[in-house]
C-alpha positions in Angstrom: -0.4 -0.6 -28.5 -2.7 -3.6 -30.3 0.2 -5.6 -31.0 1.4 -4.9 -27.3 -1.9 -6.3 -26.0 -2.2 -9.1 -28.3 1.1 -10.5 -27.8 1.4 -9.5 -24.2 -2.1 -11.4 -23.9 -0.6 -14.5 -25.9 2.6 -14.4 -23.6 0.4 -14.7 -20.6 -1.3 -17.7 -22.5 1.8 -19.4 -22.9 3.3 -18.9 -19.9 0.5 -20.3 -17.6 0.2 -22.9 -19.9 3.9 -24.2 -19.4 3.5 -24.2 -15.7 1.4 -27.1 -15.2 3.4 -29.3 -18.0 6.4 -28.2 -16.4 5.6 -29.3 -13.0 4.1 -32.4 -14.2 6.9 -33.3 -16.4 9.7 -32.4 -13.6 7.9 -34.7 -11.1 7.4 -37.6 -13.2 3.9 -37.4 -14.0 1.8 -38.3 -17.0 -0.1 -35.1 -18.1 -2.1 -34.3 -21.3 -0.1 -33.0 -24.1 -0.2 -32.8 -28.0 3.2 -34.2 -28.0 2.4 -36.9 -25.9 1.7 -37.8 -22.4 5.0 -38.5 -21.2 6.8 -36.5 -18.1 9.6 -36.0 -20.6 7.4 -34.6 -23.3 5.7 -32.5 -21.0 8.7 -31.1 -18.9 10.4 -30.1 -22.7 6.5 -28.7 -23.6 6.7 -26.2 -20.5 10.2 -25.1 -20.9 9.1 -24.3 -24.6 6.3 -22.6 -23.6 8.0 -20.3 -21.3 10.5 -19.8 -24.0 7.5 -18.7 -26.4 6.2 -16.6 -23.8 9.6 -14.7 -23.2 9.9 -14.5 -27.1 6.3 -12.8 -27.2 6.8 -10.6 -24.7 10.2 -9.1 -26.2 8.2 -8.7 -29.3 5.4 -7.2 -27.9 7.6 -3.9 -26.8 6.6 -3.9 -23.4 8.4 -0.8 -22.1 6.1 0.9 -24.7 2.9 0.3 -23.3 3.5 -0.8 -19.9 -0.2 -0.9 -18.3 -1.7 -2.6 -21.5 0.6 -4.9 -21.6 0.4 -6.1 -18.0 -3.4 -6.1 -17.9 -3.5 -8.0 -21.2 -0.8 -10.6 -20.1 -2.7 -10.9 -16.6 -5.8 -11.6 -18.6 -4.1 -14.3 -20.8 -2.7 -15.9 -17.3 -6.6 -15.8 -16.1 -7.6 -17.5 -19.1 -5.3 -20.4 -19.2 -5.5 -20.7 -15.2 -9.6 -21.1 -15.7 -9.1 -23.5 -18.5 -6.3 -25.6 -16.2 -8.5 -25.6 -13.3 -11.6 -26.9 -15.3 -9.5 -29.6 -16.5 -9.5 -28.4 -20.0 -6.1 -30.3 -21.3 -8.0 -33.6 -20.2 -11.4 -32.2 -22.2 -9.2 -31.4 -25.1 -7.3 -34.9 -25.1 -10.7 -36.7 -25.2 -12.4 -34.5 -27.7 -9.7 -34.8 -30.2 -9.4 -38.4 -29.8 -6.1 -38.6 -27.9 -5.1 -41.0 -25.2 -5.4 -39.8 -21.6 -2.5 -39.9 -19.5 -2.2 -43.4 -17.2 -3.5 -43.1 -13.5 
């Protein structure tokens, strides 16, 4: 059950982290990203985050522990939602000396 909880939590984090990157990328906007702020990097990064989240869910054996995985995944989603709502991507870029997107 621990494996299901940890992997579902990470899947929630990754899946919800992919949303702003993917949306900004497909709308042609820059957004802070480890691989560069370009729209293309963000669109591909968002898709990659979705794929990683799916792989984590597959490895989590969610069917064996449905409720634990659901709660853990939701918790991961909430954590990433709050991170992005508080402009965490911009803070991290500035903190680690990465360039911020052009306005």
